[in-house]
N, C-alpha and C positions, 0 to 999 in steps of 0.2 A: 466392566469391560477391561479385562486384565490380560487378554491373550494377544497382545500386540507383539510383533516379532522383534521390535527394538524399543527398549524402555528408557533409553538415555535421556530423551527430551522430557518424558513423563516424570522421571526422577529429578531432573535438573530444575524443572519449573514447578514441580509439585502439582501436576494436573493428572486427570484420569484418561483423557482422550487426546491423541496427538494432532489436534486441530487448533491452529492459531487463527483467530479472526484478524485479517489484515486491518491496520489502523484506519486508512482512508480518511484523510483530513477533509472535513465537510460532512460527508455521509455518516461517519463514525460518531456515535453518541454514547453517553454513560449507560443508557438503557441497553444498547446493543452489547457493550462490554459485559455488563452484569449478566445478561441472559446467556451469553456464551460461556462465561466462567462458571455460572451455576450449573450448566449442562456438562461440566467436566473439561471443557476446552480452555484455551487461554484467551480471554477477552482483552481487547486492546483499546486504549483511549488515545486518539490522535491529538497532540497538543500544539502542532505547528501553527494552527490558525486561532489558537486561544491565547489570551493574555495570562500571566501568572494568576491573576485574580479569578479569571474564568476557569482555569485549571483547578484551582483550589476548590471552587464551588462544585465542579464535577467530581473531584475526589471525595468531597464530603458526602455527596449523594451516593457514590459507589460504596464508600465505607459503611454507610448506614444500611446498605442493602445486601452486601455480601462480604464474606471473609475469605473468599477464594482468591487464587493467584490472579494477578493483574499485570498487564504490560502497558507501560507508558511509552509513547513513541514521540520522537522529536526529529526535526530536521537539523542538520549541522552544516548548512551552507555558509559561506562567508558573506557578510553583508556586502551588497553590491556597491561599486563605485558608480555614481550617477554620471552618465555620458549625455550631456545636454543635446549634442548634435544627433545622437542616435535616438534619444527620446522624441525629439522634434520630427525626425523622419518617420518614426512609428506612428505618431499622432497624425502626421500628414496622410499616411496610408489609411488610417481609420476615419479621417474627416468626412469622406463621402457617406459613410455609414451613419455618422452622427446626423448629418443633414437629412438623410433618408428617414431616420427615426424621429426627427423633430427635436434633436438635441443640439446644444451649442458646442461646436467643436473647439471653441476657445476657452471653455470652462475648465477649471482646475480639477483634475481627476482625484479621486480619493487615494489615500495612502494604502500601500499594500499591507496585507494582514498575515503574512507568513514570516514567523520569527524563528531564528536559529536558537539552539540550546545555549543557555547562558547561566550566569551565577544565580539569578532569581529562580529559574527553573530547577537548578541544582539544589537550592535550599528546600524546594518542595519535595524532591526525591529524599533528601535527608530527613524531612519531617514525616512523610507518609510511608516511606520504605516499601515501595512496590517490589514484588518478586522479580519482575523483569523490566529492564529499560532497553528499548530498541531505538536504533538511529537509522536515518536515511541520508544518503550522500556521504558515507564514511563514518568518522567518529569525531567527537568534539576534542577540544584541547586536552592535553595530557592531565593537567591539574584538575579539570572538571571530571574527566573520566575516572581518575583515582578517587575522587570524592563519591562518585556514583558507586564504585565498587566497594568503598569503605562503608557505604550505607547498606550493604548486603544484597544489592541487586545483581542479577545475572545480566550480562551485557550482550546484546545481539545487534547485528547490522546486516544490511543487504549487500550482496555481491552479484555483479552481472557478468563477471569473467573469473577465470581461475586466478589470475593475478590479483584481483581485488580480494578474493577469498583468502589467499595467502597473506596479503597485507593485513586483513582484519584479524586473522589468527595471531600474527606476529605482534599486533598491537593490543591483544588481550581479550578478544571476544570469546565468550563461553559457548556460543553457537553461531552459525552463519546461515542466513537465508540466501539460498541460491535462486536468484530471481531471473527466470527465463524470459525471453523476448515476448512471450505470449501475455505477460501480466499487464493488467490495467493500471492506470495512474502513472505517476512519475517514475521513470527509471531510477534505480538506486545508484547509477554509475557515479564514480568519483575519480577514477584514474584514467578513464577513456571518455572521449566525446563522439567518436565515430559510430553512429547508430547503424550503419550498414554492416558492421562486423559484430553486432550483438548476437548472442547465442540462445537457441531455444532450450526449453526446460529439459527435454529428453536427452540432449547432448550435454548440457551444462551440469546437471546434478551429479551424474556419476564421475565426471572429471573433477568436480569440487570435492566429492567424497574421497577420491583417491589422493587429492592434494593436501588435505588438512586432517588433523587428528580430532578436532572438536566435532560434535554432531551437526548435521546439516538438515535444514528445513527446506523442502521443495516448494517453490512458488511460481505461479504462472501457468494458466491453462488447466487448473485443477478445480473442478466444480461439481464432481460427483464421486461416487465410491470407486469407480474404475480408476480415476486419477489418483486417488489416495493409495490404492493397491499398487499402481504403477510406480509411484514415488518410493514406496518401500522396496520394490524390486530394484530400483536404481540405487539404493543404499541410503536414502533419506531416513531420518528418524521421526519426522513429522511433516506436516504440510501447513502452508499458509494459504487461506482462501479469502478472496475479497469479493469478486463480482457476485457470487452466489448470495452473499449477505446483503447486497443492495436491495434485493427484493423483499427483505424482511420488514415487518411493520416498525421495528425499532430503529431502522435506518432513517437518516435525514436526507431524503432524495427528492429534489424538486419534481413536480409533475412532468415537466417536459423531459427531464432526464429519465424518469421511470418509463415513460412512453417510448423513448428511444431505445432503452434496454429491451423492452418487450418486443420491439419490432426488428431488432438487429440480427443479422445473419453472421455466418462464420467469417466473412471477409469484409465486414462493415466497419472495422476499426483500423486506425493508423497511428503511427508515432508522430507527434506534432510538438512544436515548441511555441505555437502562436498564442497560447493562453497565458503562459507564465514566463517564457524565455528559456525553459528547460524541457527536454524531451519527455513526453508522457503519452500513454496510449489511451485513445478515446474514440467514440463513435464519430464517424465522418459527418461533418455538417458544413454549413455555408462558409464560415470564416476559414475553416481548414482547407476547403477546396479553392477558395479565391486568393488567400494570402499564404498558404502553406502547401503541404503540411509542415515542412521545415523551412523557416525563413531566416535569412541572414540579417534582417533588419530589426528583429525583436530586441528590446533592451535586456540587460542581464536579469537573471532570475532574482527575485520574483517581480521585478518592476513592470514587466509587460502586462501583468494582470490589472494594474491600476487603470490604465486608459480603456481597457475593455469592459470594466465593471459597469459603467452607465449603459453600454450597449446590451450587455447581458441582462441587466435588471429590466430595461425597457422591453426587450424582446420576450423575456420570460413572462412578463405581465400580460403580454398579448398572446401567450400560448405558443411561442416559438423558441426552439433551442438553437437557433442559427448562430448565436454568439456565446453559447454556453460550453463549458468544459464537461463533456459527457463521458467521463472516465469509464472505461470498460475493458475487460480482458477479452481475449479471443474465444474463450469458452462460454460466452454469454448464452448461447443457445442451450447449453447443458445446465444452466444455472437457474432457470425460471421456475422457482417453487416459492409461492407466496406463503411461506410458513413462518411462524415466530422463530427467532434466532435459536432459542434453546432446542426446540423441536428439530430444526434443521441440523444442528450440531449432532444431536443424538441419532437422527436418521442416517446421516452420512457415516457416522462411526459404526452403527449397527450393520449397515449394508457392507461397509468395507471389511468388517470382521467376518461376516458371512462369506464374502468372496475369498478372503485369506484362508478361512477354514476349509472351504471347498477345494482350494488349490492344494493345500497341504494333505488333504485326504485323497486326492486324485492319484492314481497309480503313476509311477515314474515313466518317463519316455525312454525306451531302450535305445542306446547308442549303437547304430548299425555300421559305424565305420570300423 
């Protein structure tokens, strides 16, 4: 598969197919990353919910299975300052749900499991030397970033506005993911907080392409070959796909989440902060309707998730996703293919190349002006 109209990402990352599997902390697994990388794309391992020890174990599994390019993804949020008053207000809002599900509202919630990039993670980068390291919520401290680059990794991060894209380029990114408003999961925003002014993929990608010199990856609302072709038409050099990979057997998706994905329509997702304290797109459920979708009471990211965890566990065990973060992009209806991840990657690439070849072979449209 060599007839892509833009080879910058292919050459930069050492891959054959310009498809990046979105990291997706939780659903993303070593097996998913291996399958996508072996199919010629860029497999991604999400590390934000893993300890350094768990990350090492996953890397050992990947290293034993493939020598292809790999992306390690990390969050770079600042550790939150615990606001006791806000935490108490949040727990008070959740208390009736605890009682309804037979849980003790006075019990101590578990600790959060989302860890920002730090020195321990950086040591793993230096040891395992992945081809790509990507970040969400901006970039880490300069000293850590310099160590990542010194280890030979290409650095990538997500931008949700042109200003964020310019900032990332100025701070040393080798490529930028232009994350449209359609994308599922956490918004990559780090310079802006107003979700009402976020930009859709079709408008964002070409403006980012015009604003920066590094190659751009289109993300958000891309789940089939048509989306890939459109991304190239907008000036992107690759695409990042998330929701489509949730249906693959290699993904770690709870049953209630998968059922919600299978039944979701085009307008069944919203941006919410009730699950973690940070805006993210997911399928609308009970907790989003009753306490959100955007709440001013949630504790700082990622503390909101701790008090929700017992509700999520209890309801999922009963077959309900009413308190679960059912992350999904707006293109979920285009994504429903229960194929192994490698087959899906190759299918999307083959269909996109066919459409690109058809377009290039079609006769030009005469300008009648």
